[in-house]
PDB file of N, H, CA, C and O in Angstrom:
ATOM      1  N   MET A   1      -9.561  25.081 -31.083  1.00  0.00           N
ATOM      2  CA  MET A   1      -9.567  24.795 -29.678  1.00  0.00           C
ATOM      3  C   MET A   1      -8.608  23.631 -29.403  1.00  0.00           C
ATOM      4  O   MET A   1      -8.548  22.676 -30.178  1.00  0.00           O
ATOM      5  N   GLU A   2      -7.871  23.714 -28.318  1.00  0.00           N
ATOM      6  H   GLU A   2      -7.920  24.490 -27.688  1.00  0.00           H
ATOM      7  CA  GLU A   2      -6.880  22.716 -27.963  1.00  0.00           C
ATOM      8  C   GLU A   2      -7.551  21.464 -27.406  1.00  0.00           C
ATOM      9  O   GLU A   2      -8.498  21.544 -26.623  1.00  0.00           O
ATOM     10  N   GLN A   3      -7.044  20.315 -27.824  1.00  0.00           N
ATOM     11  H   GLN A   3      -6.275  20.250 -28.460  1.00  0.00           H
ATOM     12  CA  GLN A   3      -7.596  19.062 -27.326  1.00  0.00           C
ATOM     13  C   GLN A   3      -6.666  18.475 -26.278  1.00  0.00           C
ATOM     14  O   GLN A   3      -5.480  18.802 -26.229  1.00  0.00           O
ATOM     15  N   GLY A   4      -7.208  17.615 -25.452  1.00  0.00           N
ATOM     16  H   GLY A   4      -8.172  17.349 -25.492  1.00  0.00           H
ATOM     17  CA  GLY A   4      -6.411  16.968 -24.415  1.00  0.00           C
ATOM     18  C   GLY A   4      -6.515  17.698 -23.091  1.00  0.00           C
ATOM     19  O   GLY A   4      -7.226  18.694 -22.956  1.00  0.00           O
ATOM     20  N   TRP A   5      -5.791  17.176 -22.127  1.00  0.00           N
ATOM     21  H   TRP A   5      -5.214  16.367 -22.237  1.00  0.00           H
ATOM     22  CA  TRP A   5      -5.811  17.744 -20.794  1.00  0.00           C
ATOM     23  C   TRP A   5      -4.579  18.592 -20.560  1.00  0.00           C
ATOM     24  O   TRP A   5      -3.552  18.445 -21.223  1.00  0.00           O
ATOM     25  N   ASP A   6      -4.714  19.469 -19.612  1.00  0.00           N
ATOM     26  H   ASP A   6      -5.548  19.589 -19.073  1.00  0.00           H
ATOM     27  CA  ASP A   6      -3.581  20.263 -19.164  1.00  0.00           C
ATOM     28  C   ASP A   6      -2.545  19.309 -18.550  1.00  0.00           C
ATOM     29  O   ASP A   6      -2.930  18.392 -17.824  1.00  0.00           O
ATOM     30  N   PRO A   7      -1.263  19.493 -18.814  1.00  0.00           N
ATOM     31  CA  PRO A   7      -0.252  18.564 -18.268  1.00  0.00           C
ATOM     32  C   PRO A   7      -0.255  18.492 -16.740  1.00  0.00           C
ATOM     33  O   PRO A   7       0.011  17.431 -16.177  1.00  0.00           O
ATOM     34  N   GLN A   8      -0.546  19.587 -16.072  1.00  0.00           N
ATOM     35  H   GLN A   8      -0.762  20.450 -16.530  1.00  0.00           H
ATOM     36  CA  GLN A   8      -0.588  19.565 -14.613  1.00  0.00           C
ATOM     37  C   GLN A   8      -1.736  18.696 -14.108  1.00  0.00           C
ATOM     38  O   GLN A   8      -1.574  17.946 -13.145  1.00  0.00           O
ATOM     39  N   ILE A   9      -2.888  18.796 -14.753  1.00  0.00           N
ATOM     40  H   ILE A   9      -3.020  19.405 -15.535  1.00  0.00           H
ATOM     41  CA  ILE A   9      -4.031  17.977 -14.361  1.00  0.00           C
ATOM     42  C   ILE A   9      -3.727  16.506 -14.611  1.00  0.00           C
ATOM     43  O   ILE A   9      -4.075  15.651 -13.797  1.00  0.00           O
ATOM     44  N   SER A  10      -3.091  16.215 -15.714  1.00  0.00           N
ATOM     45  H   SER A  10      -2.809  16.910 -16.376  1.00  0.00           H
ATOM     46  CA  SER A  10      -2.734  14.838 -16.034  1.00  0.00           C
ATOM     47  C   SER A  10      -1.771  14.266 -14.990  1.00  0.00           C
ATOM     48  O   SER A  10      -1.952  13.132 -14.546  1.00  0.00           O
ATOM     49  N   ARG A  11      -0.753  15.031 -14.593  1.00  0.00           N
ATOM     50  H   ARG A  11      -0.606  15.952 -14.954  1.00  0.00           H
ATOM     51  CA  ARG A  11       0.189  14.577 -13.567  1.00  0.00           C
ATOM     52  C   ARG A  11      -0.512  14.374 -12.227  1.00  0.00           C
ATOM     53  O   ARG A  11      -0.198  13.440 -11.489  1.00  0.00           O
ATOM     54  N   PHE A  12      -1.470  15.260 -11.917  1.00  0.00           N
ATOM     55  H   PHE A  12      -1.725  16.018 -12.517  1.00  0.00           H
ATOM     56  CA  PHE A  12      -2.222  15.147 -10.674  1.00  0.00           C
ATOM     57  C   PHE A  12      -3.032  13.850 -10.643  1.00  0.00           C
ATOM     58  O   PHE A  12      -3.054  13.160  -9.624  1.00  0.00           O
ATOM     59  N   PHE A  13      -3.691  13.517 -11.741  1.00  0.00           N
ATOM     60  H   PHE A  13      -3.673  14.077 -12.569  1.00  0.00           H
ATOM     61  CA  PHE A  13      -4.470  12.284 -11.798  1.00  0.00           C
ATOM     62  C   PHE A  13      -3.576  11.046 -11.756  1.00  0.00           C
ATOM     63  O   PHE A  13      -3.966  10.025 -11.190  1.00  0.00           O
ATOM     64  N   VAL A  14      -2.403  11.121 -12.337  1.00  0.00           N
ATOM     65  H   VAL A  14      -2.086  11.951 -12.797  1.00  0.00           H
ATOM     66  CA  VAL A  14      -1.458  10.004 -12.268  1.00  0.00           C
ATOM     67  C   VAL A  14      -1.026   9.788 -10.821  1.00  0.00           C
ATOM     68  O   VAL A  14      -0.901   8.644 -10.383  1.00  0.00           O
ATOM     69  N   ARG A  15      -0.796  10.861 -10.075  1.00  0.00           N
ATOM     70  H   ARG A  15      -0.897  11.790 -10.431  1.00  0.00           H
ATOM     71  CA  ARG A  15      -0.450  10.738  -8.659  1.00  0.00           C
ATOM     72  C   ARG A  15      -1.578  10.105  -7.867  1.00  0.00           C
ATOM     73  O   ARG A  15      -1.326   9.277  -6.991  1.00  0.00           O
ATOM     74  N   ILE A  16      -2.816  10.478  -8.156  1.00  0.00           N
ATOM     75  H   ILE A  16      -3.021  11.151  -8.867  1.00  0.00           H
ATOM     76  CA  ILE A  16      -3.960   9.887  -7.465  1.00  0.00           C
ATOM     77  C   ILE A  16      -4.058   8.394  -7.767  1.00  0.00           C
ATOM     78  O   ILE A  16      -4.264   7.588  -6.860  1.00  0.00           O
ATOM     79  N   ILE A  17      -3.913   8.031  -9.024  1.00  0.00           N
ATOM     80  H   ILE A  17      -3.746   8.686  -9.761  1.00  0.00           H
ATOM     81  CA  ILE A  17      -3.997   6.620  -9.412  1.00  0.00           C
ATOM     82  C   ILE A  17      -2.862   5.818  -8.776  1.00  0.00           C
ATOM     83  O   ILE A  17      -3.085   4.697  -8.319  1.00  0.00           O
ATOM     84  N   ASN A  18      -1.657   6.372  -8.741  1.00  0.00           N
ATOM     85  H   ASN A  18      -1.477   7.283  -9.112  1.00  0.00           H
ATOM     86  CA  ASN A  18      -0.533   5.678  -8.103  1.00  0.00           C
ATOM     87  C   ASN A  18      -0.783   5.471  -6.610  1.00  0.00           C
ATOM     88  O   ASN A  18      -0.496   4.399  -6.076  1.00  0.00           O
ATOM     89  N   ALA A  19      -1.309   6.479  -5.942  1.00  0.00           N
ATOM     90  H   ALA A  19      -1.542   7.349  -6.376  1.00  0.00           H
ATOM     91  CA  ALA A  19      -1.596   6.354  -4.513  1.00  0.00           C
ATOM     92  C   ALA A  19      -2.645   5.272  -4.267  1.00  0.00           C
ATOM     93  O   ALA A  19      -2.483   4.452  -3.363  1.00  0.00           O
ATOM     94  N   LEU A  20      -3.697   5.260  -5.044  1.00  0.00           N
ATOM     95  H   LEU A  20      -3.829   5.926  -5.778  1.00  0.00           H
ATOM     96  CA  LEU A  20      -4.721   4.230  -4.892  1.00  0.00           C
ATOM     97  C   LEU A  20      -4.170   2.840  -5.203  1.00  0.00           C
ATOM     98  O   LEU A  20      -4.477   1.876  -4.502  1.00  0.00           O
ATOM     99  N   ALA A  21      -3.372   2.739  -6.234  1.00  0.00           N
ATOM    100  H   ALA A  21      -3.122   3.522  -6.804  1.00  0.00           H
ATOM    101  CA  ALA A  21      -2.840   1.441  -6.637  1.00  0.00           C
ATOM    102  C   ALA A  21      -1.923   0.866  -5.554  1.00  0.00           C
ATOM    103  O   ALA A  21      -2.054  -0.307  -5.203  1.00  0.00           O
ATOM    104  N   TRP A  22      -1.009   1.661  -5.026  1.00  0.00           N
ATOM    105  H   TRP A  22      -0.903   2.613  -5.311  1.00  0.00           H
ATOM    106  CA  TRP A  22      -0.092   1.143  -4.007  1.00  0.00           C
ATOM    107  C   TRP A  22      -0.828   0.808  -2.721  1.00  0.00           C
ATOM    108  O   TRP A  22      -0.464  -0.146  -2.034  1.00  0.00           O
ATOM    109  N   THR A  23      -1.861   1.581  -2.381  1.00  0.00           N
ATOM    110  H   THR A  23      -2.157   2.356  -2.939  1.00  0.00           H
ATOM    111  CA  THR A  23      -2.654   1.264  -1.190  1.00  0.00           C
ATOM    112  C   THR A  23      -3.394  -0.055  -1.372  1.00  0.00           C
ATOM    113  O   THR A  23      -3.434  -0.874  -0.454  1.00  0.00           O
ATOM    114  N   LEU A  24      -3.976  -0.267  -2.541  1.00  0.00           N
ATOM    115  H   LEU A  24      -3.944   0.398  -3.287  1.00  0.00           H
ATOM    116  CA  LEU A  24      -4.671  -1.527  -2.803  1.00  0.00           C
ATOM    117  C   LEU A  24      -3.704  -2.707  -2.829  1.00  0.00           C
ATOM    118  O   LEU A  24      -4.034  -3.786  -2.335  1.00  0.00           O
ATOM    119  N   ILE A  25      -2.523  -2.516  -3.395  1.00  0.00           N
ATOM    120  H   ILE A  25      -2.256  -1.640  -3.797  1.00  0.00           H
ATOM    121  CA  ILE A  25      -1.531  -3.593  -3.409  1.00  0.00           C
ATOM    122  C   ILE A  25      -1.140  -3.972  -1.982  1.00  0.00           C
ATOM    123  O   ILE A  25      -1.017  -5.156  -1.671  1.00  0.00           O
ATOM    124  N   TRP A  26      -0.943  -2.979  -1.113  1.00  0.00           N
ATOM    125  H   TRP A  26      -1.043  -2.017  -1.366  1.00  0.00           H
ATOM    126  CA  TRP A  26      -0.604  -3.260   0.274  1.00  0.00           C
ATOM    127  C   TRP A  26      -1.732  -4.013   0.965  1.00  0.00           C
ATOM    128  O   TRP A  26      -1.483  -4.990   1.670  1.00  0.00           O
ATOM    129  N   MET A  27      -2.973  -3.566   0.771  1.00  0.00           N
ATOM    130  H   MET A  27      -3.176  -2.772   0.198  1.00  0.00           H
ATOM    131  CA  MET A  27      -4.114  -4.210   1.410  1.00  0.00           C
ATOM    132  C   MET A  27      -4.297  -5.646   0.928  1.00  0.00           C
ATOM    133  O   MET A  27      -4.547  -6.543   1.733  1.00  0.00           O
ATOM    134  N   ILE A  28      -4.176  -5.867  -0.370  1.00  0.00           N
ATOM    135  H   ILE A  28      -3.974  -5.138  -1.024  1.00  0.00           H
ATOM    136  CA  ILE A  28      -4.356  -7.213  -0.916  1.00  0.00           C
ATOM    137  C   ILE A  28      -3.241  -8.141  -0.432  1.00  0.00           C
ATOM    138  O   ILE A  28      -3.501  -9.293  -0.085  1.00  0.00           O
ATOM    139  N   ALA A  29      -2.011  -7.648  -0.408  1.00  0.00           N
ATOM    140  H   ALA A  29      -1.800  -6.712  -0.689  1.00  0.00           H
ATOM    141  CA  ALA A  29      -0.900  -8.476   0.062  1.00  0.00           C
ATOM    142  C   ALA A  29      -1.058  -8.825   1.541  1.00  0.00           C
ATOM    143  O   ALA A  29      -0.841  -9.974   1.928  1.00  0.00           O
ATOM    144  N   ALA A  30      -1.431  -7.856   2.369  1.00  0.00           N
ATOM    145  H   ALA A  30      -1.607  -6.923   2.054  1.00  0.00           H
ATOM    146  CA  ALA A  30      -1.599  -8.116   3.799  1.00  0.00           C
ATOM    147  C   ALA A  30      -2.741  -9.098   4.037  1.00  0.00           C
ATOM    148  O   ALA A  30      -2.618 -10.001   4.864  1.00  0.00           O
ATOM    149  N   ALA A  31      -3.847  -8.933   3.322  1.00  0.00           N
ATOM    150  H   ALA A  31      -3.947  -8.199   2.650  1.00  0.00           H
ATOM    151  CA  ALA A  31      -4.973  -9.845   3.491  1.00  0.00           C
ATOM    152  C   ALA A  31      -4.660 -11.236   2.964  1.00  0.00           C
ATOM    153  O   ALA A  31      -5.066 -12.231   3.565  1.00  0.00           O
ATOM    154  N   THR A  32      -3.950 -11.317   1.856  1.00  0.00           N
ATOM    155  H   THR A  32      -3.621 -10.509   1.368  1.00  0.00           H
ATOM    156  CA  THR A  32      -3.619 -12.621   1.287  1.00  0.00           C
ATOM    157  C   THR A  32      -2.718 -13.414   2.220  1.00  0.00           C
ATOM    158  O   THR A  32      -3.004 -14.570   2.529  1.00  0.00           O
ATOM    159  N   PHE A  33      -1.640 -12.803   2.666  1.00  0.00           N
ATOM    160  H   PHE A  33      -1.407 -11.863   2.415  1.00  0.00           H
ATOM    161  CA  PHE A  33      -0.724 -13.516   3.546  1.00  0.00           C
ATOM    162  C   PHE A  33      -1.322 -13.740   4.928  1.00  0.00           C
ATOM    163  O   PHE A  33      -1.040 -14.750   5.572  1.00  0.00           O
ATOM    164  N   GLY A  34      -2.147 -12.804   5.387  1.00  0.00           N
ATOM    165  H   GLY A  34      -2.377 -11.983   4.864  1.00  0.00           H
ATOM    166  CA  GLY A  34      -2.708 -12.940   6.722  1.00  0.00           C
ATOM    167  C   GLY A  34      -3.866 -13.900   6.810  1.00  0.00           C
ATOM    168  O   GLY A  34      -3.882 -14.766   7.685  1.00  0.00           O
ATOM    169  N   PHE A  35      -4.838 -13.769   5.926  1.00  0.00           N
ATOM    170  H   PHE A  35      -4.825 -13.065   5.215  1.00  0.00           H
ATOM    171  CA  PHE A  35      -6.048 -14.572   6.026  1.00  0.00           C
ATOM    172  C   PHE A  35      -6.005 -15.832   5.158  1.00  0.00           C
ATOM    173  O   PHE A  35      -6.343 -16.921   5.622  1.00  0.00           O
ATOM    174  N   TYR A  36      -5.593 -15.682   3.917  1.00  0.00           N
ATOM    175  H   TYR A  36      -5.318 -14.797   3.541  1.00  0.00           H
ATOM    176  CA  TYR A  36      -5.624 -16.823   3.008  1.00  0.00           C
ATOM    177  C   TYR A  36      -4.563 -17.865   3.372  1.00  0.00           C
ATOM    178  O   TYR A  36      -4.858 -19.057   3.461  1.00  0.00           O
ATOM    179  N   ILE A  37      -3.346 -17.411   3.577  1.00  0.00           N
ATOM    180  H   ILE A  37      -3.107 -16.443   3.504  1.00  0.00           H
ATOM    181  CA  ILE A  37      -2.269 -18.330   3.948  1.00  0.00           C
ATOM    182  C   ILE A  37      -2.357 -18.671   5.438  1.00  0.00           C
ATOM    183  O   ILE A  37      -1.974 -19.766   5.852  1.00  0.00           O
ATOM    184  N   GLY A  38      -2.859 -17.736   6.236  1.00  0.00           N
ATOM    185  H   GLY A  38      -3.171 -16.847   5.899  1.00  0.00           H
ATOM    186  CA  GLY A  38      -3.079 -18.003   7.652  1.00  0.00           C
ATOM    187  C   GLY A  38      -2.008 -17.501   8.583  1.00  0.00           C
ATOM    188  O   GLY A  38      -1.946 -17.935   9.733  1.00  0.00           O
ATOM    189  N   LEU A  39      -1.154 -16.595   8.125  1.00  0.00           N
ATOM    190  H   LEU A  39      -1.204 -16.243   7.190  1.00  0.00           H
ATOM    191  CA  LEU A  39      -0.084 -16.091   8.991  1.00  0.00           C
ATOM    192  C   LEU A  39      -0.606 -15.226  10.133  1.00  0.00           C
ATOM    193  O   LEU A  39       0.118 -15.008  11.104  1.00  0.00           O
ATOM    194  N   ALA A  40      -1.814 -14.737  10.052  1.00  0.00           N
ATOM    195  H   ALA A  40      -2.403 -14.914   9.263  1.00  0.00           H
ATOM    196  CA  ALA A  40      -2.363 -13.877  11.097  1.00  0.00           C
ATOM    197  C   ALA A  40      -2.907 -14.667  12.279  1.00  0.00           C
ATOM    198  O   ALA A  40      -3.247 -14.081  13.308  1.00  0.00           O
ATOM    199  N   PHE A  41      -2.993 -15.973  12.150  1.00  0.00           N
ATOM    200  H   PHE A  41      -2.717 -16.449  11.314  1.00  0.00           H
ATOM    201  CA  PHE A  41      -3.599 -16.802  13.183  1.00  0.00           C
ATOM    202  C   PHE A  41      -2.542 -17.647  13.883  1.00  0.00           C
ATOM    203  O   PHE A  41      -1.908 -18.489  13.247  1.00  0.00           O
ATOM    204  N   PRO A  42      -2.343 -17.436  15.175  1.00  0.00           N
ATOM    205  CA  PRO A  42      -1.305 -18.194  15.886  1.00  0.00           C
ATOM    206  C   PRO A  42      -1.601 -19.691  16.009  1.00  0.00           C
ATOM    207  O   PRO A  42      -0.695 -20.468  16.311  1.00  0.00           O
ATOM    208  N   GLU A  43      -2.858 -20.115  15.779  1.00  0.00           N
ATOM    209  H   GLU A  43      -3.594 -19.484  15.533  1.00  0.00           H
ATOM    210  CA  GLU A  43      -3.160 -21.539  15.876  1.00  0.00           C
ATOM    211  C   GLU A  43      -2.528 -22.337  14.742  1.00  0.00           C
ATOM    212  O   GLU A  43      -2.205 -23.512  14.915  1.00  0.00           O
ATOM    213  N   ARG A  44      -2.352 -21.711  13.590  1.00  0.00           N
ATOM    214  H   ARG A  44      -2.615 -20.756  13.449  1.00  0.00           H
ATOM    215  CA  ARG A  44      -1.858 -22.423  12.414  1.00  0.00           C
ATOM    216  C   ARG A  44      -0.337 -22.402  12.291  1.00  0.00           C
ATOM    217  O   ARG A  44       0.253 -23.318  11.719  1.00  0.00           O
ATOM    218  N   PHE A  45       0.294 -21.370  12.820  1.00  0.00           N
ATOM    219  H   PHE A  45      -0.185 -20.625  13.285  1.00  0.00           H
ATOM    220  CA  PHE A  45       1.744 -21.222  12.734  1.00  0.00           C
ATOM    221  C   PHE A  45       2.290 -20.899  14.121  1.00  0.00           C
ATOM    222  O   PHE A  45       1.535 -20.468  14.992  1.00  0.00           O
ATOM    223  N   PRO A  46       3.582 -21.098  14.340  1.00  0.00           N
ATOM    224  CA  PRO A  46       4.165 -20.701  15.623  1.00  0.00           C
ATOM    225  C   PRO A  46       4.023 -19.188  15.845  1.00  0.00           C
ATOM    226  O   PRO A  46       3.879 -18.413  14.899  1.00  0.00           O
ATOM    227  N   LEU A  47       4.067 -18.803  17.098  1.00  0.00           N
ATOM    228  H   LEU A  47       4.183 -19.432  17.866  1.00  0.00           H
ATOM    229  CA  LEU A  47       3.856 -17.396  17.448  1.00  0.00           C
ATOM    230  C   LEU A  47       4.903 -16.488  16.820  1.00  0.00           C
ATOM    231  O   LEU A  47       4.579 -15.370  16.418  1.00  0.00           O
ATOM    232  N   TRP A  48       6.146 -16.940  16.725  1.00  0.00           N
ATOM    233  H   TRP A  48       6.409 -17.848  17.051  1.00  0.00           H
ATOM    234  CA  TRP A  48       7.190 -16.086  16.164  1.00  0.00           C
ATOM    235  C   TRP A  48       6.941 -15.807  14.686  1.00  0.00           C
ATOM    236  O   TRP A  48       7.305 -14.735  14.201  1.00  0.00           O
ATOM    237  N   VAL A  49       6.330 -16.741  13.956  1.00  0.00           N
ATOM    238  H   VAL A  49       6.034 -17.611  14.349  1.00  0.00           H
ATOM    239  CA  VAL A  49       6.004 -16.513  12.546  1.00  0.00           C
ATOM    240  C   VAL A  49       4.919 -15.444  12.437  1.00  0.00           C
ATOM    241  O   VAL A  49       4.983 -14.566  11.576  1.00  0.00           O
ATOM    242  N   CYS A  50       3.925 -15.527  13.317  1.00  0.00           N
ATOM    243  H   CYS A  50       3.873 -16.239  14.017  1.00  0.00           H
ATOM    244  CA  CYS A  50       2.856 -14.511  13.320  1.00  0.00           C
ATOM    245  C   CYS A  50       3.406 -13.134  13.673  1.00  0.00           C
ATOM    246  O   CYS A  50       2.989 -12.130  13.095  1.00  0.00           O
ATOM    247  N   MET A  51       4.343 -13.083  14.622  1.00  0.00           N
ATOM    248  H   MET A  51       4.681 -13.898  15.092  1.00  0.00           H
ATOM    249  CA  MET A  51       4.929 -11.802  15.009  1.00  0.00           C
ATOM    250  C   MET A  51       5.727 -11.205  13.851  1.00  0.00           C
ATOM    251  O   MET A  51       5.677  -9.996  13.621  1.00  0.00           O
ATOM    252  N   ILE A  52       6.458 -12.040  13.125  1.00  0.00           N
ATOM    253  H   ILE A  52       6.499 -13.022  13.311  1.00  0.00           H
ATOM    254  CA  ILE A  52       7.188 -11.536  11.957  1.00  0.00           C
ATOM    255  C   ILE A  52       6.210 -10.991  10.929  1.00  0.00           C
ATOM    256  O   ILE A  52       6.464  -9.954  10.316  1.00  0.00           O
ATOM    257  N   TYR A  53       5.090 -11.687  10.735  1.00  0.00           N
ATOM    258  H   TYR A  53       4.883 -12.530  11.233  1.00  0.00           H
ATOM    259  CA  TYR A  53       4.069 -11.202   9.796  1.00  0.00           C
ATOM    260  C   TYR A  53       3.537  -9.833  10.225  1.00  0.00           C
ATOM    261  O   TYR A  53       3.471  -8.907   9.416  1.00  0.00           O
ATOM    262  N   TYR A  54       3.159  -9.708  11.503  1.00  0.00           N
ATOM    263  H   TYR A  54       3.214 -10.460  12.160  1.00  0.00           H
ATOM    264  CA  TYR A  54       2.598  -8.441  11.975  1.00  0.00           C
ATOM    265  C   TYR A  54       3.613  -7.300  11.910  1.00  0.00           C
ATOM    266  O   TYR A  54       3.256  -6.176  11.556  1.00  0.00           O
ATOM    267  N   VAL A  55       4.858  -7.575  12.245  1.00  0.00           N
ATOM    268  H   VAL A  55       5.148  -8.488  12.533  1.00  0.00           H
ATOM    269  CA  VAL A  55       5.897  -6.541  12.176  1.00  0.00           C
ATOM    270  C   VAL A  55       6.127  -6.118  10.728  1.00  0.00           C
ATOM    271  O   VAL A  55       6.288  -4.931  10.444  1.00  0.00           O
ATOM    272  N   SER A  56       6.144  -7.082   9.817  1.00  0.00           N
ATOM    273  H   SER A  56       6.014  -8.046  10.047  1.00  0.00           H
ATOM    274  CA  SER A  56       6.361  -6.732   8.406  1.00  0.00           C
ATOM    275  C   SER A  56       5.169  -5.957   7.827  1.00  0.00           C
ATOM    276  O   SER A  56       5.361  -5.052   7.014  1.00  0.00           O
ATOM    277  N   VAL A  57       3.954  -6.300   8.233  1.00  0.00           N
ATOM    278  H   VAL A  57       3.799  -7.035   8.893  1.00  0.00           H
ATOM    279  CA  VAL A  57       2.787  -5.541   7.760  1.00  0.00           C
ATOM    280  C   VAL A  57       2.827  -4.115   8.307  1.00  0.00           C
ATOM    281  O   VAL A  57       2.527  -3.163   7.586  1.00  0.00           O
ATOM    282  N   ALA A  58       3.197  -3.968   9.578  1.00  0.00           N
ATOM    283  H   ALA A  58       3.441  -4.741  10.163  1.00  0.00           H
ATOM    284  CA  ALA A  58       3.297  -2.626  10.154  1.00  0.00           C
ATOM    285  C   ALA A  58       4.407  -1.810   9.486  1.00  0.00           C
ATOM    286  O   ALA A  58       4.235  -0.617   9.236  1.00  0.00           O
ATOM    287  N   ALA A  59       5.538  -2.448   9.197  1.00  0.00           N
ATOM    288  H   ALA A  59       5.677  -3.418   9.400  1.00  0.00           H
ATOM    289  CA  ALA A  59       6.633  -1.744   8.516  1.00  0.00           C
ATOM    290  C   ALA A  59       6.228  -1.350   7.101  1.00  0.00           C
ATOM    291  O   ALA A  59       6.547  -0.252   6.644  1.00  0.00           O
ATOM    292  N   ALA A  60       5.535  -2.232   6.415  1.00  0.00           N
ATOM    293  H   ALA A  60       5.276  -3.124   6.786  1.00  0.00           H
ATOM    294  CA  ALA A  60       5.069  -1.901   5.061  1.00  0.00           C
ATOM    295  C   ALA A  60       4.050  -0.771   5.096  1.00  0.00           C
ATOM    296  O   ALA A  60       4.045   0.086   4.213  1.00  0.00           O
ATOM    297  N   LEU A  61       3.183  -0.763   6.115  1.00  0.00           N
ATOM    298  H   LEU A  61       3.187  -1.459   6.833  1.00  0.00           H
ATOM    299  CA  LEU A  61       2.229   0.342   6.253  1.00  0.00           C
ATOM    300  C   LEU A  61       2.946   1.655   6.515  1.00  0.00           C
ATOM    301  O   LEU A  61       2.574   2.687   5.957  1.00  0.00           O
ATOM    302  N   PHE A  62       3.964   1.627   7.353  1.00  0.00           N
ATOM    303  H   PHE A  62       4.266   0.789   7.806  1.00  0.00           H
ATOM    304  CA  PHE A  62       4.747   2.837   7.621  1.00  0.00           C
ATOM    305  C   PHE A  62       5.401   3.362   6.341  1.00  0.00           C
ATOM    306  O   PHE A  62       5.382   4.563   6.072  1.00  0.00           O
ATOM    307  N   MET A  63       5.981   2.443   5.554  1.00  0.00           N
ATOM    308  H   MET A  63       5.996   1.468   5.773  1.00  0.00           H
ATOM    309  CA  MET A  63       6.615   2.870   4.300  1.00  0.00           C
ATOM    310  C   MET A  63       5.581   3.400   3.308  1.00  0.00           C
ATOM    311  O   MET A  63       5.863   4.345   2.571  1.00  0.00           O
ATOM    312  N   LEU A  64       4.390   2.804   3.281  1.00  0.00           N
ATOM    313  H   LEU A  64       4.161   2.036   3.880  1.00  0.00           H
ATOM    314  CA  LEU A  64       3.329   3.288   2.409  1.00  0.00           C
ATOM    315  C   LEU A  64       2.894   4.697   2.813  1.00  0.00           C
ATOM    316  O   LEU A  64       2.701   5.559   1.955  1.00  0.00           O
ATOM    317  N   ILE A  65       2.744   4.929   4.099  1.00  0.00           N
ATOM    318  H   ILE A  65       2.901   4.229   4.796  1.00  0.00           H
ATOM    319  CA  ILE A  65       2.354   6.268   4.576  1.00  0.00           C
ATOM    320  C   ILE A  65       3.433   7.287   4.252  1.00  0.00           C
ATOM    321  O   ILE A  65       3.123   8.412   3.860  1.00  0.00           O
ATOM    322  N   ARG A  66       4.713   6.904   4.412  1.00  0.00           N
ATOM    323  H   ARG A  66       4.965   5.990   4.731  1.00  0.00           H
ATOM    324  CA  ARG A  66       5.806   7.814   4.037  1.00  0.00           C
ATOM    325  C   ARG A  66       5.768   8.141   2.551  1.00  0.00           C
ATOM    326  O   ARG A  66       5.959   9.291   2.157  1.00  0.00           O
ATOM    327  N   TYR A  67       5.520   7.124   1.728  1.00  0.00           N
ATOM    328  H   TYR A  67       5.365   6.189   2.048  1.00  0.00           H
ATOM    329  CA  TYR A  67       5.437   7.333   0.283  1.00  0.00           C
ATOM    330  C   TYR A  67       4.277   8.267  -0.060  1.00  0.00           C
ATOM    331  O   TYR A  67       4.429   9.171  -0.883  1.00  0.00           O
ATOM    332  N   LEU A  68       3.127   8.053   0.562  1.00  0.00           N
ATOM    333  H   LEU A  68       3.003   7.319   1.230  1.00  0.00           H
ATOM    334  CA  LEU A  68       1.971   8.893   0.278  1.00  0.00           C
ATOM    335  C   LEU A  68       2.192  10.330   0.749  1.00  0.00           C
ATOM    336  O   LEU A  68       1.760  11.271   0.084  1.00  0.00           O
ATOM    337  N   ALA A  69       2.854  10.504   1.879  1.00  0.00           N
ATOM    338  H   ALA A  69       3.205   9.740   2.419  1.00  0.00           H
ATOM    339  CA  ALA A  69       3.155  11.849   2.359  1.00  0.00           C
ATOM    340  C   ALA A  69       4.131  12.553   1.429  1.00  0.00           C
ATOM    341  O   ALA A  69       3.976  13.739   1.139  1.00  0.00           O
ATOM    342  N   ARG A  70       5.140  11.815   0.961  1.00  0.00           N
ATOM    343  H   ARG A  70       5.266  10.851   1.197  1.00  0.00           H
ATOM    344  CA  ARG A  70       6.112  12.403   0.022  1.00  0.00           C
ATOM    345  C   ARG A  70       5.435  12.739  -1.298  1.00  0.00           C
ATOM    346  O   ARG A  70       5.733  13.764  -1.911  1.00  0.00           O
ATOM    347  N   LEU A  71       4.537  11.890  -1.729  1.00  0.00           N
ATOM    348  H   LEU A  71       4.295  11.057  -1.231  1.00  0.00           H
ATOM    349  CA  LEU A  71       3.801  12.115  -2.970  1.00  0.00           C
ATOM    350  C   LEU A  71       2.915  13.354  -2.854  1.00  0.00           C
ATOM    351  O   LEU A  71       2.738  14.096  -3.820  1.00  0.00           O
ATOM    352  N   ARG A  72       2.362  13.567  -1.664  1.00  0.00           N
ATOM    353  H   ARG A  72       2.505  12.964  -0.879  1.00  0.00           H
ATOM    354  CA  ARG A  72       1.505  14.728  -1.463  1.00  0.00           C
ATOM    355  C   ARG A  72       2.295  16.035  -1.474  1.00  0.00           C
ATOM    356  O   ARG A  72       1.811  17.062  -1.950  1.00  0.00           O
ATOM    357  N   ARG A  73       3.538  15.981  -0.936  1.00  0.00           N
ATOM    358  H   ARG A  73       3.931  15.146  -0.549  1.00  0.00           H
ATOM    359  CA  ARG A  73       4.354  17.198  -0.884  1.00  0.00           C
ATOM    360  C   ARG A  73       4.841  17.633  -2.254  1.00  0.00           C
ATOM    361  O   ARG A  73       5.063  18.820  -2.490  1.00  0.00           O
ATOM    362  N   LEU A  74       5.009  16.664  -3.167  1.00  0.00           N
ATOM    363  H   LEU A  74       4.828  15.700  -2.975  1.00  0.00           H
ATOM    364  CA  LEU A  74       5.480  17.018  -4.524  1.00  0.00           C
ATOM    365  C   LEU A  74       4.418  17.847  -5.233  1.00  0.00           C
ATOM    366  O   LEU A  74       3.220  17.590  -5.111  1.00  0.00           O
ATOM    367  N   ARG A  75       4.868  18.814  -5.953  1.00  0.00           N
ATOM    368  H   ARG A  75       5.841  19.023  -6.052  1.00  0.00           H
ATOM    369  CA  ARG A  75       3.903  19.650  -6.685  1.00  0.00           C
ATOM    370  C   ARG A  75       4.247  19.710  -8.125  1.00  0.00           C
ATOM    371  O   ARG A  75       3.550  20.365  -8.900  1.00  0.00           O
TER     372      ARG A  75
END
């Protein structure tokens, strides 16, 4: 009897792990810069700094969604 996993199943699980990992990295980075450093709060930094933070988080989310959609289309 053959041991190990089917290569297609293995590639599928690698895609799932990559999607979860990049999503968690995005969430941790956004929370760290926003809450821990305080870029999400206009009281601590000038408004233009907060706007740059929000625009960059939105752009990173857009790129993450594009990556996940492209990853889903690959077979």
